[in-house]
C-alpha atoms as one frame of an Amber mdcrd trajectory, in Angstrom:
protein
  72.152  39.938 134.366  73.211  37.465 131.652  70.750  34.836 130.366  72.946
  32.184 131.984  75.120  32.342 135.089  78.148  30.058 135.229  79.761  29.162
 138.547  82.232  26.378 139.254  81.499  24.794 135.862  77.758  24.720 136.500
  75.056  26.572 134.594  72.201  28.346 136.389  69.288  29.378 134.177  66.587
  31.983 134.896  64.039  30.609 137.347  66.459  28.063 138.842  67.855  27.652
 142.361  71.134  25.760 142.635  73.436  24.708 145.470  77.092  24.782 144.457
  80.127  23.653 146.457  83.338  25.408 145.498  86.363  23.349 146.551  88.968
  25.458 148.361  91.479  23.051 149.905  91.749  19.845 151.925  91.737  19.165
 155.634  94.768  17.317 157.058  92.602  14.181 156.820  92.442  14.762 153.019
  88.744  15.528 153.361  87.816  18.175 150.760  86.860  21.571 152.222  84.258
  23.415 150.153  82.595  26.825 150.238  78.796  26.344 150.019  76.985  28.739
 147.654  73.292  28.997 146.796  72.142  30.868 143.693  68.519  32.035 143.348
  67.397  33.325 139.958  64.107  34.969 139.038  62.705  34.422 135.578  62.941
  38.127 134.785  66.258  39.801 134.012  67.722  42.079 136.703  70.681  42.807
 138.991  72.798  40.214 140.793  73.137  40.743 144.552  75.918  38.927 146.423
  75.269  38.157 150.104  78.463  37.262 151.934  79.008  36.160 155.552  81.385
  34.214 157.738  84.581  35.723 156.357  85.596  35.652 160.012  84.676  32.187
 161.234  83.474  33.281 164.679  81.066  35.934 163.357  77.817  33.994 163.435
  75.126  36.666 163.038  75.747  37.177 159.316  75.527  33.445 158.704  72.181
  33.387 160.536  70.908  36.370 158.519  71.609  34.649 155.208  70.379  31.276
 156.518  66.993  32.720 157.447  66.667  34.527 154.123  67.452  31.296 152.245
  65.030  29.294 154.391  62.088  31.716 154.139  59.792  30.343 151.433  57.808
  33.595 151.425  60.731  35.450 149.836  60.257  35.031 146.095  62.412  36.948
 143.646  60.492  38.691 140.887  63.586  40.017 139.128  67.343  39.439 139.145
  69.474  36.948 141.084  70.916  36.407 144.559  74.255  34.668 145.094  74.330
  33.669 148.772  77.577  32.627 150.499  76.624  32.154 154.171  80.012  30.784
 155.273  83.230  31.876 153.570  85.741  30.801 156.207  84.735  27.208 156.916
  88.132  26.619 158.567  87.593  29.382 161.151  83.990  28.302 161.748  85.085
  24.770 162.687  87.689  26.153 165.107  85.414  28.913 166.516  88.084  31.312
 165.320  88.158  34.642 163.492  91.072  33.525 161.325  92.107  30.474 159.326
  94.138  27.773 161.130  97.372  29.404 159.923  96.473  32.521 161.925  95.675
  34.784 158.963  92.709  37.120 158.528  90.851  36.438 155.269  89.664  40.055
 155.146  93.269  41.286 155.109  94.427  38.772 152.496  92.951  40.166 149.261
  93.477  39.858 146.350  94.893  36.518 147.499  96.618  33.770 145.579  95.718
  30.328 144.266  99.028  29.029 145.653  99.128  31.072 148.884  98.019  30.513
 152.473  94.547  29.211 153.292  93.352  32.787 153.800  94.886  33.857 150.486
  93.226  30.938 148.681  89.819  31.845 150.118  90.313  35.475 149.075  91.418
  34.440 145.582  88.403  32.141 145.157  86.002  34.934 146.133  87.517  37.414
 143.683  87.985  34.925 140.854  84.819  32.827 140.930  82.130  34.736 142.823
  82.579  38.514 142.751  82.559  38.757 138.913  78.928  37.554 138.958  77.743
  40.366 141.237  76.526  43.884 140.568  76.153  44.722 144.273  77.228  43.102
 147.530  76.319  43.081 151.214  79.112  41.752 153.448  77.958  40.761 156.963
  80.181  41.090 160.041  80.016  41.412 163.839  82.200  42.930 166.517  85.118
  40.854 167.776  86.862  40.108 171.079  83.780  40.682 173.293  82.942  43.969
 171.515  79.315  44.229 170.450  78.400  46.452 167.493  75.111  48.299 167.299
  73.398  47.438 163.962  75.085  49.610 161.355  76.070  49.880 157.712  79.591
  50.992 156.779  80.423  52.673 153.500  83.201  54.885 152.173  80.871  57.658
 151.049  83.588  59.517 149.153  85.120  56.529 147.357  81.804  54.768 146.635
  79.004  57.362 146.415  77.102  54.942 144.178  76.572  52.823 147.306  74.681
  55.563 149.157  71.250  54.763 147.649  71.725  51.147 148.767  72.798  52.255
 152.246  69.761  54.514 152.568  67.527  51.696 151.334  69.016  49.313 153.924
  68.045  51.857 156.611  70.111  50.460 159.488  69.980  52.424 162.753  73.488
  53.786 162.043  75.282  54.621 158.785  79.014  55.075 159.328  81.387  56.706
 156.880  84.239  54.191 156.845  87.327  54.411 154.655  88.338  51.502 152.453
  90.954  49.296 154.117  93.914  47.916 152.191  93.769  44.192 151.363  90.080
  43.992 152.353  87.305  42.477 150.256  85.491  45.817 150.206  88.457  47.674
 148.707  89.141  45.006 146.075  85.468  45.048 145.096  85.571  48.859 144.870
  88.564  48.654 142.527  86.397  46.471 140.280  83.469  48.895 140.363  81.313
  46.791 142.698  79.523  48.708 145.504  79.766  46.867 148.845  77.780  47.585
 151.989  79.360  46.207 155.155  76.733  45.392 157.767  77.930  45.109 161.378
  75.763  43.836 164.208  76.295  42.024 167.508  79.457  40.279 168.641  81.424
  37.155 167.756  80.241  33.697 168.895  76.909  35.060 170.108  73.604  35.274
 168.256  72.010  38.696 168.666  68.339  38.689 167.649  68.137  42.449 167.129
  71.231  42.433 164.912  69.957  39.432 162.947  66.497  40.906 162.359  67.891
  44.321 161.381  70.186  42.552 158.910  67.357  40.541 157.380  64.988  43.497
 157.080  67.694  45.779 155.668  68.692  43.210 153.060  65.086  42.789 151.951
  64.757  46.574 151.655  67.854  46.679 149.420  66.346  43.929 147.265  63.124
  45.907 146.979  65.122  49.031 146.060  66.782  47.043 143.254  63.403  45.833
 141.988  64.064  42.237 143.052  61.165  42.023 145.524  57.717  43.631 145.454
  57.737  44.522 149.153  59.939  44.658 152.258  59.578  45.540 155.964  59.435
  49.241 156.749  62.295  50.690 158.849  61.556  50.903 162.578  64.016  53.746
 163.225  65.468  56.768 161.443  69.029  56.206 160.245  71.684  58.352 161.939
  74.577  59.167 159.585  77.992  59.371 161.246  80.721  61.282 159.435  83.585
  60.006 161.596  84.365  57.821 164.589  87.009  57.324 167.268  87.898  54.680
 169.861  87.798  55.465 173.569  90.528  53.401 175.229  91.352  52.401 178.785
  93.845  54.766 180.447  94.596  52.075 183.034  94.065  48.337 183.420  91.355
  47.044 185.724  87.688  46.120 186.012  85.545  47.866 183.403  81.852  48.636
 183.942  79.977  50.346 181.063  76.981  52.491 182.070  75.768  53.460 178.580
  74.326  51.245 175.883  74.951  50.632 172.203  73.020  53.019 169.984  72.743
  55.596 172.783  73.460  59.301 172.191  75.617  60.852 174.911  76.595  64.441
 175.622  80.112  65.706 176.259  81.302  64.965 179.840  78.419  62.505 180.440
  79.362  59.539 182.649  79.873  56.510 180.399  81.360  53.967 182.783  83.928
  53.221 185.458  87.344  51.578 185.622  88.467  50.183 188.994  91.298  48.165
 190.497  90.369  44.703 191.893  91.031  45.677 195.543  88.674  48.619 196.069
  91.440  51.223 196.231  90.620  53.316 193.152  87.753  53.873 190.741  87.987
  56.153 187.698  84.937  57.765 186.113  84.980  57.555 182.321  83.306  60.520
 180.631  82.353  61.292 177.040  85.039  63.343 175.244  82.395  65.021 173.077
  78.803  64.579 171.914  78.277  61.366 169.965  76.706  57.952 169.468  77.796
  54.637 170.948  78.628  52.449 167.947  80.232  49.574 169.845  80.839  48.540
 173.461  83.445  46.223 174.979  81.634  43.885 177.390  84.786  42.164 178.680
  84.989  43.196 182.370  88.778  42.777 182.672  90.701  45.215 180.446  94.322
  46.140 179.899  95.742  49.584 179.468  94.994  50.770 175.921  92.126  48.322
 175.296  89.223  49.676 173.256  86.207  50.368 175.475  83.799  52.108 173.099
  83.607  52.967 169.421  82.233  56.477 169.397  80.583  58.100 166.368  80.273
  61.773 165.454  77.405  63.199 163.411
C-alpha cells in the first residue's frame, strides 16, 4: 500500500476516511451521474481490498452487504485500506434493471471505453480509476430473473490459484470452480494480476438476510486473513467445494413447482420438483440426473421450454 492513495484527483492519507464521487456521465436532464466510493485507510501499511457491488442495478444484496460494513462503527481497520463501491451501475439501480438504460450488461462490457456506451464508460472507469488501487477484490452479485443463488463464492481455481486462500478464508457454504468469462470484470482483473472473488447470494430485487449476513461475515474473514482486522466471525458451516456445475432445464413449458431447496444435497433419481400443464391433464416428475448440490433455484412458477430450473453442482 502506498503512503498516499490518489483517486479522482483527491489524496487519501493513512488513517483517513474519504467519500469520493466519480463522475461517469449525465442524465438526460443534464444532472451529473456519479459513482459513490468510500475509502477507509488504517494508519499501518497493508493490502488494499476493493469491495464492489451493484454492477447489475437490480442486485441489491451486495449493496446491502457493503452498506452494513461501512455503517458498522465496530469495524476498525488495523492495517491496510478498503475501497468500497456499493453501487457501480447507478443507472440500472434507478430503473430497477440489471442493465444500463441502453440495454447493455456492464459485466460484459470490459475493458470498456471512455467514448463508448454507458455500460462501456462504467467499465472503463472501474478499470482506469479504481482497480489499479486494489491488491484484492470481492465482487458481489445475486441470481437474476427470479433465480435465487445459495450463498457461494466463485473462482477460476486453475486460472487464479492465488485466490484460493482468500476463498477458503471467506468460507461461504459453497465454493464453485467457475471459469473466467470474456469481457467480464473478473477476467480483466485477472489479466492485471488482481485476484477476484465473486460472491453470489439471493436473487435480484429482493433482500435475503441469510445471503447478506454470509456476505458480511465472509468479507470480514477475508479482511482478517489479510491482517486488516484483529478478529472476524467464525464460519457456521463447512465449505463444500464444487468442481463443476450444470443447468437443469425445463423439457416442457408449464407450471413449475420445486420440491428441493437451495444448498440441499440430492441423490441421483431423487424427486426434485414437478412440471404441469395449467389444466390438470399432465404432470411430469423432475428427478436429479446425478448426485449433487442445489446451487440455485428458479422460483418463477410459470416457465417456458428450455428455461433454467436449477443450477446443479458436482463435488
